MDTraj code that builds the backbone (N, CA, C; nanometers):
import mdtraj as md
import numpy as np

residues = "MET ARG GLY VAL ARG ILE ARG VAL LEU VAL SER LEU ALA ALA LEU SER VAL LEU ALA ALA ALA CYS GLY ASP ASP ALA ASN ASP ALA GLY GLY SER THR GLY ALA GLY PRO THR GLY ALA THR ALA ALA THR GLY ALA THR ASP SER GLY ASP ASP PRO GLY ALA GLY SER LEU TYR GLY GLY SER ASN GLY MET THR GLY ALA THR GLY ALA THR GLY ALA SER GLY ALA LYS ASP ALA ASP VAL SER VAL SER LEU ASN ASN TYR LEU PHE ASP PRO GLY THR VAL LYS VAL GLY GLY GLY ASP VAL VAL ALA VAL ARG ASN GLY ASN ALA ARG THR PRO HIS THR PHE THR VAL VAL ALA GLU ASP VAL ASP LEU GLU LEU ALA PRO LEU THR THR GLU THR VAL THR ILE ASP LEU ALA PRO GLY THR TYR GLU LEU ILE CYS ARG PHE HIS GLU SER LEU GLY MET THR ALA THR LEU LYS VAL SER".split()
xyz = np.array([
    [20.9152, 10.7606, 2.8468],
    [20.8010, 10.7049, 2.9186],
    [20.7574, 10.7976, 3.0310],
    [20.8548, 10.8554, 3.1011],
    [20.8232, 10.9450, 3.2113],
    [20.7513, 11.0700, 3.1610],
    [20.7925, 11.1207, 3.0425],
    [20.7285, 11.2386, 2.9828],
    [20.5818, 11.2128, 2.9516],
    [20.5514, 11.0927, 2.9073],
    [20.4132, 11.0575, 2.8764],
    [20.3293, 11.0558, 3.0040],
    [20.3809, 11.0007, 3.1109],
    [20.3102, 10.9957, 3.2383],
    [20.2810, 11.1362, 3.2896],
    [20.3776, 11.2243, 3.2789],
    [20.3587, 11.3615, 3.3266],
    [20.2496, 11.4296, 3.2442],
    [20.2512, 11.4102, 3.1134],
    [20.1475, 11.4695, 3.0282],
    [20.0092, 11.4167, 3.0639],
    [20.0018, 11.2865, 3.0882],
    [19.8741, 11.2269, 3.1253],
    [19.8259, 11.2841, 3.2586],
    [19.9146, 11.2951, 3.3562],
    [19.8765, 11.3510, 3.4865],
    [19.8343, 11.4970, 3.4755],
    [19.9055, 11.5747, 3.3975],
    [19.8685, 11.7156, 3.3777],
    [19.7325, 11.7245, 3.3096],
    [19.7092, 11.6401, 3.2106],
    [19.5797, 11.6386, 3.1412],
    [19.4669, 11.6020, 3.2354],
    [19.4873, 11.5018, 3.3193],
    [19.3855, 11.4621, 3.4166],
    [19.3581, 11.5738, 3.5167],
    [19.4626, 11.6410, 3.5612],
    [19.4443, 11.7527, 3.6540],
    [19.3633, 11.8640, 3.5884],
    [19.3927, 11.8950, 3.4629],
    [19.3181, 11.9990, 3.3909],
    [19.1718, 11.9596, 3.3747],
    [19.1450, 11.8339, 3.3409],
    [19.0074, 11.7866, 3.3290],
    [18.9339, 11.7928, 3.4618],
    [19.0030, 11.7615, 3.5705],
    [18.9412, 11.7680, 3.7033],
    [18.8995, 11.9105, 3.7375],
    [18.9847, 12.0060, 3.7045],
    [18.9520, 12.1462, 3.7303],
    [18.8316, 12.1885, 3.6457],
    [18.8296, 12.1487, 3.5186],
    [18.7155, 12.1808, 3.4334],
    [18.5876, 12.1164, 3.4848],
    [18.5946, 11.9925, 3.5255],
    [18.4762, 11.9237, 3.5772],
    [18.4245, 11.9915, 3.7033],
    [18.5134, 12.0338, 3.7892],
    [18.4720, 12.1027, 3.9119],
    [18.4060, 12.2348, 3.8783],
    [18.4554, 12.3048, 3.7778],
    [18.3976, 12.4333, 3.7388],
    [18.2598, 12.4165, 3.6776],
    [18.2316, 12.3023, 3.6191],
    [18.1025, 12.2776, 3.5554],
    [18.0038, 12.2086, 3.6479],
    [18.0389, 12.1863, 3.7719],
    [17.9515, 12.1152, 3.8649],
    [17.8429, 12.2034, 3.9210],
    [17.7833, 12.1616, 4.0316],
    [17.6745, 12.2344, 4.0959],
    [17.7167, 12.3757, 4.1290],
    [17.6209, 12.4658, 4.1205],
    [17.6416, 12.6057, 4.1542],
    [17.5921, 12.6260, 4.2962],
    [17.6805, 12.6572, 4.3868],
    [17.6436, 12.6738, 4.5269],
    [17.5466, 12.7880, 4.5469],
    [17.5343, 12.8793, 4.4488],
    [17.4421, 12.9909, 4.4615],
    [17.3012, 12.9559, 4.4206],
    [17.2792, 12.8429, 4.3566],
    [17.1458, 12.8056, 4.3137],
    [17.0671, 12.7505, 4.4313],
    [16.9357, 12.7649, 4.4220],
    [16.8489, 12.7177, 4.5285],
    [16.8458, 12.5660, 4.5284],
    [16.8207, 12.5096, 4.6431],
    [16.8046, 12.3655, 4.6526],
    [16.9326, 12.2974, 4.6961],
    [16.9193, 12.1692, 4.7181],
    [17.0335, 12.0893, 4.7604],
    [17.0799, 12.0027, 4.6474],
    [17.1333, 11.8868, 4.6800],
    [17.1841, 11.8004, 4.5741],
    [17.0997, 11.6758, 4.5580],
    [16.9823, 11.6732, 4.6182],
    [16.9020, 11.5525, 4.6104],
    [16.7731, 11.5697, 4.5342],
    [16.7410, 11.6889, 4.4837],
    [16.6211, 11.7036, 4.4032],
    [16.5174, 11.7885, 4.4714],
    [16.3939, 11.7710, 4.4290],
    [16.2855, 11.8576, 4.4715],
    [16.2420, 11.8280, 4.6140],
    [16.1822, 11.9286, 4.6732],
    [16.1317, 11.9169, 4.8094],
    [15.9923, 11.8590, 4.8114],
    [15.9293, 11.8548, 4.9280],
    [15.8039, 11.7860, 4.9446],
    [15.6848, 11.8549, 4.8796],
    [15.6906, 11.9832, 4.8470],
    [15.5730, 12.0509, 4.7958],
    [15.5538, 12.0325, 4.6468],
    [15.6530, 11.9855, 4.5764],
    [15.6407, 11.9708, 4.4325],
    [15.6757, 12.0990, 4.3585],
    [15.6855, 12.2099, 4.4301],
    [15.7210, 12.3358, 4.3655],
    [15.8518, 12.3891, 4.4202],
    [15.9142, 12.3115, 4.5048],
    [16.0417, 12.3528, 4.5613],
    [16.1507, 12.3295, 4.4590],
    [16.2483, 12.4174, 4.4564],
    [16.3534, 12.4080, 4.3558],
    [16.4374, 12.2833, 4.3744],
    [16.4800, 12.2270, 4.2617],
    [16.5700, 12.1118, 4.2637],
    [16.7134, 12.1632, 4.2673],
    [16.8064, 12.0754, 4.2399],
    [16.9466, 12.1149, 4.2494],
    [16.9832, 12.2209, 4.1482],
    [17.0902, 12.2928, 4.1764],
    [17.1341, 12.4016, 4.0897],
    [17.2113, 12.3503, 3.9703],
    [17.2120, 12.4308, 3.8674],
    [17.2894, 12.4011, 3.7489],
    [17.3143, 12.5305, 3.6752],
    [17.4072, 12.5283, 3.5868],
    [17.4359, 12.6469, 3.5088],
    [17.4059, 12.6210, 3.3637],
    [17.3918, 12.7282, 3.2881],
    [17.3632, 12.7165, 3.1470],
    [17.4786, 12.6478, 3.0764],
    [17.4486, 12.5858, 2.9642],
    [17.5502, 12.5109, 2.8910],
    [17.6507, 12.6006, 2.8210],
    [17.6226, 12.7315, 2.8152],
    [17.7138, 12.8220, 2.7498],
    [17.6846, 12.8386, 2.6020],
    [17.5981, 12.7530, 2.5453],
    [17.5611, 12.7671, 2.4062],
    [17.4673, 12.8855, 2.3923],
    [17.4716, 12.9520, 2.2769],
    [17.3817, 13.0626, 2.2511],
    [17.2431, 13.0065, 2.2265],
    [17.1471, 13.0271, 2.3183],
    [17.0154, 12.9673, 2.3031],
    [16.9303, 13.0373, 2.1984],
    [16.9753, 13.1448, 2.1435],
    [16.8975, 13.2167, 2.0444],
    [16.9239, 13.3643, 2.0571],
    [16.8485, 13.4397, 1.9876],
    [16.8667, 13.5839, 1.9939],
    [16.7300, 13.6493, 2.0003],
    [16.7276, 13.7741, 2.0440],
    [16.6024, 13.8481, 2.0414],
    [16.5555, 13.8937, 2.1774],
    [16.6107, 13.8455, 2.2850],
    [16.5707, 13.8918, 2.4166],
    [16.6935, 13.9022, 2.5050],
    [16.6702, 13.9480, 2.6236],
    [16.7791, 13.9640, 2.7189],
    [16.8518, 13.8327, 2.7434],
    [16.7804, 13.7198, 2.7413],
    [16.8389, 13.5902, 2.7744],
    [16.8486, 13.4973, 2.6543],
    [16.8210, 13.5445, 2.5355],
    [16.8194, 13.4579, 2.4182],
    [16.6790, 13.4138, 2.3882],
    [16.6537, 13.3781, 2.2664],
    [16.5195, 13.3380, 2.2275],
    [16.4342, 13.4594, 2.1983],
    [16.3076, 13.4381, 2.1734],
    [16.2193, 13.5485, 2.1381],
    [16.1783, 13.6262, 2.2615],
    [16.1195, 13.7407, 2.2388],
    [16.0722, 13.8246, 2.3482],
    [15.9322, 13.7869, 2.3907],
    [15.8828, 13.6709, 2.3484],
    [15.7433, 13.6367, 2.3716],
    [15.7066, 13.6215, 2.5173],
    [15.6134, 13.7017, 2.5593],
    [15.5464, 13.6811, 2.6872],
    [15.4072, 13.6339, 2.6503],
    [15.3263, 13.6037, 2.7472],
    [15.1940, 13.5555, 2.7118],
    [15.1125, 13.6676, 2.6521],
    [15.0269, 13.6316, 2.5645],
    [14.9386, 13.7284, 2.5008],
    [14.7984, 13.7117, 2.5530],
    [14.7047, 13.6923, 2.4633],
    [14.5638, 13.6880, 2.5004],
    [14.5303, 13.5687, 2.5885],
    [14.6120, 13.4663, 2.5870],
    [14.5801, 13.3467, 2.6640],
    [14.5940, 13.3688, 2.8138],
    [14.6902, 13.4490, 2.8553],
    [14.7085, 13.4656, 2.9988],
    [14.7797, 13.5940, 3.0314],
    [14.7423, 13.6509, 3.1442],
    [14.8104, 13.7707, 3.1919],
    [14.9290, 13.7290, 3.2761],
    [15.0356, 13.8049, 3.2663],
    [15.1535, 13.7723, 3.3443],
    [15.1839, 13.8842, 3.4407],
    [15.2638, 13.8518, 3.5382],
    [15.3070, 13.9531, 3.6324],
    [15.4097, 13.8954, 3.7251],
    [15.4706, 13.9810, 3.8041],
    [15.5730, 13.9376, 3.8976],
    [15.5181, 13.9343, 4.0390],
    [15.3883, 13.9090, 4.0515],
    [15.3250, 13.9152, 4.1829],
    [15.3641, 13.7999, 4.2734],
    [15.4270, 13.6981, 4.2189],
    [15.4701, 13.5867, 4.3015],
    [15.3637, 13.4809, 4.3132],
    [15.3829, 13.3914, 4.4080],
    [15.2978, 13.2736, 4.4188],
    [15.1804, 13.2902, 4.5137],
    [15.1695, 13.4008, 4.5837],
    [15.0670, 13.4101, 4.6882],
    [14.9249, 13.4021, 4.6355],
    [14.8997, 13.4475, 4.5129],
    [14.7657, 13.4429, 4.4565],
    [14.7480, 13.3281, 4.3583],
    [14.8446, 13.2405, 4.3487],
    [14.8426, 13.1343, 4.2486],
    [14.7625, 13.0141, 4.2956],
    [14.7038, 12.9460, 4.1979],
    [14.6331, 12.8204, 4.2232],
    [14.7304, 12.7021, 4.2172],
    [14.8350, 12.7149, 4.1339],
    [14.9323, 12.6079, 4.1109],
    [15.0715, 12.6703, 4.1070],
    [15.1713, 12.5984, 4.1583],
    [15.3100, 12.6451, 4.1540],
    [15.3954, 12.5470, 4.0755],
    [15.4886, 12.6016, 3.9969],
    [15.5809, 12.5218, 3.9178],
    [15.7207, 12.5779, 3.9396],
    [15.8178, 12.4892, 3.9537],
    [15.9573, 12.5304, 3.9688],
    [16.0360, 12.4878, 3.8454],
    [16.1218, 12.5775, 3.7985],
    [16.2124, 12.5474, 3.6878],
    [16.3525, 12.5504, 3.7446],
    [16.4192, 12.4363, 3.7428],
    [16.5507, 12.4282, 3.8047],
    [16.6210, 12.3019, 3.7593],
    [16.7518, 12.3105, 3.7471],
    [16.8332, 12.1952, 3.7084],
    [16.7830, 12.1318, 3.5789],
    [16.7360, 12.2178, 3.4866],
    [16.6852, 12.1754, 3.3571],
    [16.5657, 12.0814, 3.3686],
    [16.4844, 12.1044, 3.4729],
    [16.3642, 12.0245, 3.4957],
    [16.2467, 12.1145, 3.5310],
    [16.1263, 12.0676, 3.4981],
    [16.0032, 12.1268, 3.5481],
    [15.9625, 12.0439, 3.6696],
    [15.9185, 12.1090, 3.7746],
    [15.8725, 12.0368, 3.8931],
    [15.7413, 12.0983, 3.9376],
    [15.6311, 12.0267, 3.9237],
    [15.6188, 11.8860, 3.8865],
    [15.6327, 11.8661, 3.7356],
    [15.6558, 11.7421, 3.6962],
    [15.6717, 11.7078, 3.5555],
    [15.5403, 11.7092, 3.4798],
    [15.4301, 11.6908, 3.5503],
    [15.2963, 11.7066, 3.4936],
    [15.2258, 11.8130, 3.5750],
    [15.1962, 11.9250, 3.5114],
    [15.1302, 12.0379, 3.5775],
    [14.9811, 12.0255, 3.5492],
    [14.9008, 12.0128, 3.6547],
    [14.7562, 11.9964, 3.6398],
    [14.6866, 12.1249, 3.6822],
    [14.6067, 12.1805, 3.5893],
    [14.5356, 12.3046, 3.6158],
    [14.3928, 12.2934, 3.5656],
    [14.3088, 12.3817, 3.6170],
    [14.1751, 12.3995, 3.5637],
    [14.1757, 12.5237, 3.4762],
    [14.0786, 12.5364, 3.3890],
    [14.0702, 12.6549, 3.3052],
    [14.0596, 12.7799, 3.3908],
    [14.1404, 12.8791, 3.3629],
    [14.1402, 13.0037, 3.4385],
    [14.2302, 13.0039, 3.5603],
    [14.2967, 12.8932, 3.5891],
    [14.3875, 12.8877, 3.7048],
    [14.5085, 12.9781, 3.6831],
    [14.5553, 13.0362, 3.7933],
    [14.6769, 13.1158, 3.7921],
    [14.7920, 13.0250, 3.8337],
    [14.8979, 13.0222, 3.7512],
    [15.0151, 12.9394, 3.7781],
    [15.1318, 13.0314, 3.8130],
    [15.1936, 13.0065, 3.9270],
    [15.3157, 13.0773, 3.9658],
    [15.4331, 12.9938, 3.9183],
    [15.5202, 13.0538, 3.8390],
    [15.6351, 12.9844, 3.7833],
    [15.7600, 13.0471, 3.8437],
    [15.8401, 12.9643, 3.9094],
    [15.9605, 13.0110, 3.9795],
    [16.0841, 12.9543, 3.9129],
    [16.1775, 13.0422, 3.8757],
    [16.3081, 12.9981, 3.8273],
    [16.3993, 12.9929, 3.9488],
    [16.4371, 12.8740, 3.9914],
    [16.5181, 12.8564, 4.1107],
    [16.6681, 12.8642, 4.0865],
    [16.7107, 12.8828, 3.9615],
    [16.8538, 12.8918, 3.9323],
    [16.9046, 13.0341, 3.9543],
    [17.0254, 13.0443, 4.0080],
    [17.0852, 13.1748, 4.0353],
    [17.1474, 13.2379, 3.9115],
    [17.1806, 13.1584, 3.8100],
    [17.2478, 13.2146, 3.6931],
    [17.1844, 13.1766, 3.5602],
    [17.0896, 13.0868, 3.5576],
    [17.0370, 13.0350, 3.4322],
    [16.8935, 13.0817, 3.4090],
    [16.8666, 13.1516, 3.2991],
    [16.7283, 13.1859, 3.2666],
    [16.6562, 13.0643, 3.2105],
    [16.5247, 13.0638, 3.2230],
    [16.4420, 12.9563, 3.1689],
    [16.3154, 13.0170, 3.1090],
    [16.2433, 12.9358, 3.0318],
    [16.1114, 12.9775, 2.9849],
    [16.0089, 12.8732, 3.0271],
    [15.8862, 12.9173, 3.0389],
    [15.7696, 12.8329, 3.0630],
    [15.6844, 12.8535, 2.9388],
    [15.6972, 12.7605, 2.8427],
    [15.6356, 12.7769, 2.7120],
    [15.5425, 12.6607, 2.6839],
    [15.4160, 12.6922, 2.6516],
    [15.3212, 12.5905, 2.6082],
    [15.3311, 12.5870, 2.4558],
    [15.3743, 12.4726, 2.4026],
    [15.3986, 12.4579, 2.2589],
    [15.2697, 12.4845, 2.1808],
    [15.2824, 12.5660, 2.0757],
    [15.1742, 12.5974, 1.9820],
    [15.0604, 12.6767, 2.0465],
    [15.0849, 12.7352, 2.1614],
    [14.9847, 12.8186, 2.2273],
    [15.0491, 12.9518, 2.2612],
    [14.9682, 13.0461, 2.3015],
    [15.0170, 13.1803, 2.3318],
    [15.0491, 13.1951, 2.4810],
    [15.1260, 13.0994, 2.5335],
    [15.1732, 13.1055, 2.6721],
    [15.3242, 13.0886, 2.6667],
    [15.3978, 13.1935, 2.7026],
    [15.5421, 13.1906, 2.6897],
    [15.6033, 13.2919, 2.7865],
    [15.6474, 13.2441, 2.9025],
    [15.7132, 13.3305, 2.9999],
    [15.8632, 13.3140, 2.9900],
    [15.9370, 13.4240, 2.9976],
    [16.0820, 13.4195, 3.0138],
    [16.1109, 13.4622, 3.1559],
    [16.1845, 13.3776, 3.2284],
    [16.2143, 13.4072, 3.3678],
    [16.3636, 13.4255, 3.3880],
    [16.3992, 13.5410, 3.4385],
    [16.5375, 13.5661, 3.4763],
    [16.5705, 13.4790, 3.5970],
    [16.6966, 13.4601, 3.6254],
    [16.7337, 13.3797, 3.7425],
    [16.6694, 13.4309, 3.8721],
    [16.6235, 13.3375, 3.9521],
    [16.5648, 13.3611, 4.0848],
    [16.4444, 13.4545, 4.0823],
    [16.3626, 13.4448, 3.9771],
    [16.2407, 13.5245, 3.9712],
    [16.1189, 13.4346, 3.9661],
    [16.0045, 13.4923, 4.0008],
    [15.8757, 13.4240, 3.9924],
    [15.7817, 13.5125, 3.9139],
    [15.7099, 13.4529, 3.8210],
    [15.6057, 13.5239, 3.7470],
    [15.4814, 13.4370, 3.7467],
    [15.3679, 13.5009, 3.7199],
    [15.2429, 13.4271, 3.7145],
    [15.1836, 13.4356, 3.5751],
    [15.1045, 13.3350, 3.5426],
    [15.0328, 13.3312, 3.4158],
    [14.8969, 13.2664, 3.4412],
    [14.7936, 13.3227, 3.3798],
    [14.6607, 13.2636, 3.3869],
    [14.6452, 13.1694, 3.2688],
    [14.6136, 13.0444, 3.2972],
    [14.5978, 12.9445, 3.1926],
    [14.4520, 12.9423, 3.1500],
    [14.4278, 12.9897, 3.0299],
    [14.2931, 12.9964, 2.9752],
    [14.2900, 12.9167, 2.8451],
    [14.3198, 12.7885, 2.8568],
    [14.3236, 12.6990, 2.7418],
    [14.2090, 12.5989, 2.7505],
    [14.1687, 12.5458, 2.6367],
    [14.0670, 12.4418, 2.6337],
    [14.1175, 12.3178, 2.7069],
    [14.0263, 12.2404, 2.7662],
    [14.0701, 12.1171, 2.8318],
    [14.1495, 12.0292, 2.7352],
    [14.2542, 11.9694, 2.7890],
    [14.3384, 11.8828, 2.7077],
    [14.4775, 11.8731, 2.7648],
    [14.5652, 11.8066, 2.6917],
    [14.7039, 11.7872, 2.7322],
    [14.7928, 11.8651, 2.6363],
    [14.8849, 11.9410, 2.6942],
    [14.9726, 12.0277, 2.6167],
    [15.1174, 11.9989, 2.6540],
    [15.2082, 12.0265, 2.5597],
    [15.3510, 12.0091, 2.5855],
    [15.4089, 12.1395, 2.6396],
    [15.4814, 12.1278, 2.7508],
    [15.5541, 12.2399, 2.8105],
    [15.7013, 12.2239, 2.7780],
    [15.7669, 12.3356, 2.7434],
    [15.9111, 12.3307, 2.7188],
    [15.9777, 12.4548, 2.7766],
    [16.1072, 12.4449, 2.7966],
    [16.1910, 12.5629, 2.8133],
    [16.2551, 12.5821, 2.6766],
    [16.2254, 12.6944, 2.6096],
    [16.2802, 12.7162, 2.4753],
    [16.4325, 12.7145, 2.4746],
    [16.4931, 12.7591, 2.5836],
    [16.6386, 12.7655, 2.5899],
    [16.7020, 12.6278, 2.6082],
    [16.6289, 12.5350, 2.6717],
    [16.6913, 12.4080, 2.7122],
    [16.6112, 12.2844, 2.6700],
    [16.5240, 12.2992, 2.5721],
    [16.4478, 12.1833, 2.5244],
    [16.5413, 12.0738, 2.4750],
    [16.6510, 12.1138, 2.4106],
    [16.7459, 12.0142, 2.3588],
    [16.8142, 11.9365, 2.4713],
    [16.8079, 11.9898, 2.5929],
    [16.8633, 11.9196, 2.7091],
    [16.7573, 11.8374, 2.7817],
    [16.6380, 11.8277, 2.7206],
    [16.5312, 11.7478, 2.7793],
    [16.4437, 11.8236, 2.8766],
    [16.4493, 11.9566, 2.8760],
    [16.3669, 12.0347, 2.9695],
    [16.2273, 12.0492, 2.9111],
    [16.1465, 11.9446, 2.9361],
    [16.0082, 11.9381, 2.8868],
    [15.9197, 11.8859, 2.9985],
    [15.7906, 11.9102, 2.9850],
    [15.6933, 11.8619, 3.0824],
    [15.5563, 11.8559, 3.0120],
    [15.4545, 11.8245, 3.0903],
    [15.3185, 11.8155, 3.0387],
    [15.2283, 11.9086, 3.1176],
    [15.1389, 11.9772, 3.0460],
    [15.0363, 12.0604, 3.1083],
    [14.9031, 11.9947, 3.0810],
    [14.8295, 11.9615, 3.1862],
    [14.6962, 11.9015, 3.1714],
    [14.5937, 12.0007, 3.2217],
    [14.5056, 12.0423, 3.1316],
    [14.4000, 12.1384, 3.1646],
    [14.2687, 12.0613, 3.1725],
    [14.1993, 12.0758, 3.2855],
    [14.0706, 12.0050, 3.3007],
    [13.9547, 12.1012, 3.2873],
])
top = md.Topology()
chain = top.add_chain()
for i, resn in enumerate(residues, 1):
    res = top.add_residue(resn, chain, resSeq=i)
    for name in ("N", "CA", "C"):
        top.add_atom(name, md.element.get_by_symbol(name[0]), res)
traj = md.Trajectory(xyz[None], top)
């Protein structure tokens, strides 16, 4: 009976260590309560699930950047009309509202996890390395579009893009 108790305690200790290792990343931007007041501030940190998200680029998945739909660059948010944060497997805001021709600054607030800003079935697809910001010009017809992170869609990293 004593041997069983020791095994159970050792197992619980091992699980506790694993759980602590998989918790918040102190190097990621943000705190533990979510997004800030601007809607583009990074939420809590998280790390990648460790699964191979795909192949073909530095971070997995395809090498797709935006094509004819929008120009991209690393100029940051200063010239942007709208800002979006990708962090903790979330888009912030969850509904991105833009006008045709608006420049969107997309910030990956995670210190270790790459993300994508991908408009499904359209030629808008940014890959963002950790702690980087890129811009894209949204030149889509008015309507509602699905936004995903190609690497983390299976984890629920989706949002909506509304073009007016």
